[in-house]
C-alpha positions as CSV (number, residue, x, y, z in Angstrom):
1,X,0.0,0.0,0.0
2,X,2.8,2.3,0.9
3,X,4.5,1.6,-2.5
4,X,1.3,2.4,-4.3
5,X,0.9,5.6,-2.4
6,X,4.5,6.7,-3.1
7,X,4.1,5.7,-6.8
8,X,1.0,7.8,-7.1
9,X,2.7,10.7,-5.4
10,X,5.7,10.4,-7.7
11,X,3.4,10.4,-10.8
12,X,1.7,13.6,-9.5
13,X,4.9,15.4,-8.8
14,X,6.3,14.4,-12.3
15,X,3.0,15.6,-13.9
16,X,3.2,19.0,-12.1
17,X,6.9,19.3,-13.0
18,X,6.2,18.7,-16.7
19,X,3.3,21.1,-16.5
20,X,5.6,23.8,-15.1
21,X,8.2,23.2,-17.8
22,X,5.5,23.3,-20.5
23,X,4.0,26.4,-18.9
24,X,7.3,28.3,-18.9
25,X,7.9,27.3,-22.6
26,X,4.4,28.5,-23.5
27,X,4.9,31.8,-21.6
28,X,8.2,32.3,-23.3
29,X,6.6,31.9,-26.7
30,X,3.9,34.4,-25.8
31,X,6.4,36.9,-24.5
32,X,8.3,36.7,-27.7
33,X,5.2,37.5,-29.7
34,X,4.3,40.3,-27.3
35,X,7.9,41.8,-27.7
36,X,7.5,41.7,-31.5
37,X,4.1,43.4,-31.3
38,X,5.5,46.1,-29.0
39,X,8.4,46.9,-31.3
40,X,6.0,46.9,-34.3
41,X,3.6,49.2,-32.4
42,X,6.5,51.6,-31.5
43,X,7.5,51.9,-35.2
44,X,3.9,52.3,-36.4
45,X,3.1,55.0,-33.8
46,X,6.3,56.9,-34.6
47,X,5.2,57.1,-38.2
48,X,3.4,60.4,-38.9
49,X,0.9,60.1,-41.8
50,X,0.5,63.9,-41.9
51,X,3.4,64.1,-44.3
52,X,1.6,61.7,-46.6
53,X,-1.3,64.2,-47.0
54,X,1.2,66.9,-48.0
55,X,3.0,64.6,-50.4
56,X,-0.3,63.4,-52.0
57,X,-1.5,67.0,-52.4
58,X,1.8,68.1,-53.9
59,X,2.0,65.2,-56.3
60,X,-1.6,65.6,-57.4
61,X,-1.0,69.3,-58.1
62,X,2.1,68.5,-60.2
63,X,0.2,65.9,-62.2
64,X,-2.7,68.2,-62.9
65,X,-0.4,71.0,-64.0
66,X,1.5,68.6,-66.4
67,X,-1.8,67.2,-67.7
68,X,-3.3,70.7,-68.2
69,X,-0.3,72.5,-69.6
70,X,1.8,69.9,-71.5
71,X,0.8,70.4,-75.1
72,X,3.1,67.9,-76.8
73,X,1.6,64.6,-78.0
74,X,4.9,63.0,-77.2
75,X,7.3,63.4,-74.3
76,X,10.8,62.4,-73.7
77,X,11.1,58.7,-72.6
78,X,13.1,59.6,-69.5
79,X,10.5,62.2,-68.5
80,X,7.7,59.6,-69.1
81,X,9.4,57.0,-66.9
82,X,9.8,59.6,-64.1
83,X,6.1,60.6,-64.4
84,X,5.0,57.0,-64.3
85,X,7.0,56.3,-61.2
86,X,5.7,59.5,-59.7
87,X,2.1,58.5,-60.4
88,X,2.6,55.0,-59.0
89,X,4.1,56.7,-55.9
90,X,1.0,58.9,-55.5
91,X,-1.3,56.0,-55.7
92,X,0.7,54.0,-53.2
93,X,0.1,56.7,-50.6
94,X,-3.5,55.5,-50.2
95,X,-2.3,52.0,-49.7
96,X,0.2,53.2,-47.1
97,X,-2.4,55.1,-45.1
98,X,-4.7,52.1,-45.2
99,X,-2.0,49.6,-44.1
100,X,-0.9,52.0,-41.3
101,X,-4.4,52.0,-39.8
102,X,-4.8,48.3,-40.4
103,X,-1.5,47.4,-38.6
104,X,-2.3,49.6,-35.7
105,X,-5.7,47.8,-35.2
106,X,-4.2,44.4,-35.7
107,X,-1.4,44.9,-33.2
108,X,-3.7,46.3,-30.6
109,X,-6.1,43.4,-31.0
110,X,-3.4,40.8,-31.0
111,X,-1.7,42.3,-27.9
112,X,-4.9,42.1,-26.0
113,X,-5.5,38.4,-27.0
114,X,-1.9,37.4,-26.1
115,X,-2.0,39.0,-22.7
116,X,-5.3,37.3,-22.0
117,X,-3.9,33.9,-23.1
118,X,-0.8,34.6,-20.9
119,X,-3.0,35.3,-17.9
120,X,-5.0,32.1,-18.6
121,X,-1.8,30.0,-18.8
122,X,-0.4,31.6,-15.6
123,X,-3.6,30.9,-13.8
124,X,-4.3,27.5,-15.3
125,X,-7.6,28.7,-16.6
126,X,-9.6,27.4,-19.5
127,X,-8.7,24.3,-21.5
128,X,-5.1,23.6,-20.6
129,X,-4.7,20.8,-23.2
130,X,-5.5,23.4,-25.9
131,X,-2.8,26.0,-24.8
132,X,-0.3,24.8,-27.4
133,X,-2.9,24.9,-30.1
134,X,-4.0,28.4,-29.1
135,X,-0.3,29.6,-29.1
136,X,0.2,28.1,-32.6
137,X,-2.9,30.0,-33.8
138,X,-1.6,33.2,-32.3
139,X,1.8,32.7,-33.9
140,X,0.1,32.3,-37.2
141,X,-1.7,35.6,-36.7
142,X,1.6,37.3,-35.7
143,X,3.1,36.0,-39.0
144,X,0.3,37.6,-40.9
145,X,0.8,40.9,-39.1
146,X,4.5,40.6,-40.0
147,X,3.7,40.2,-43.7
148,X,1.4,43.3,-43.6
149,X,4.0,45.2,-41.6
150,X,6.9,44.3,-43.9
151,X,4.8,45.4,-46.9
152,X,4.1,48.6,-45.2
153,X,7.8,49.3,-44.6
154,X,8.6,48.4,-48.2
155,X,5.9,50.7,-49.6
156,X,6.8,53.5,-47.2
157,X,10.4,53.4,-48.3
158,X,9.4,53.3,-52.0
159,X,7.0,56.2,-51.6
160,X,9.5,58.5,-49.8
161,X,12.4,57.5,-52.1
162,X,10.4,58.2,-55.3
163,X,8.9,61.5,-53.9
164,X,12.4,62.7,-52.9
165,X,13.9,61.6,-56.2
166,X,11.4,63.2,-58.6
167,X,9.2,65.8,-56.9
168,X,11.5,68.8,-57.1
169,X,12.3,68.1,-60.8
170,X,8.7,67.4,-61.9
171,X,7.3,70.3,-59.8
172,X,9.8,72.7,-61.5
173,X,8.9,71.2,-64.9
174,X,5.1,71.6,-64.2
175,X,5.6,75.2,-63.1
176,X,7.7,75.9,-66.2
177,X,4.8,74.7,-68.4
178,X,2.6,77.4,-66.8
179,X,5.1,80.1,-67.5
180,X,5.3,79.0,-71.1
181,X,1.5,79.2,-71.4
182,X,1.5,82.7,-70.0
183,X,4.1,83.9,-72.5
């Protein structure tokens, strides 16, 4: 009887020991996701979309002036390439704004979910046998957020690079077209 009691007690201690090891691994996975979301949130919140409005307005004005005052049926190939890149950049500004808002919302929502899951695991609440499944699901969601965030960064870089590269030149060109019209 004593052997059975000690055997049962040993099994219980081993079970709790394994649960604690598993719990710390689960918490570590969640903490890693939370850290990623925190750094993403910091970057997203530091981005000021006000400059996008100015850029969109400036580029629209340049395009309208060129459209209204360029009389030639044909334009220089190099100028055409610059104008195409500039137009693509202007259209990308809307995508950038949309993704900025989307990422902010996704990060906020996912952070809340992860913190709730972490609390559940620490308290042993809910369906413990499903914790690993829940963590895998949340990791998948974080991967999707990373895809959207990486695309945001890529688009942001392309928009600012194109604007800085072509705006001054195309703006001066569009203003020179107005001057030619006036003379």
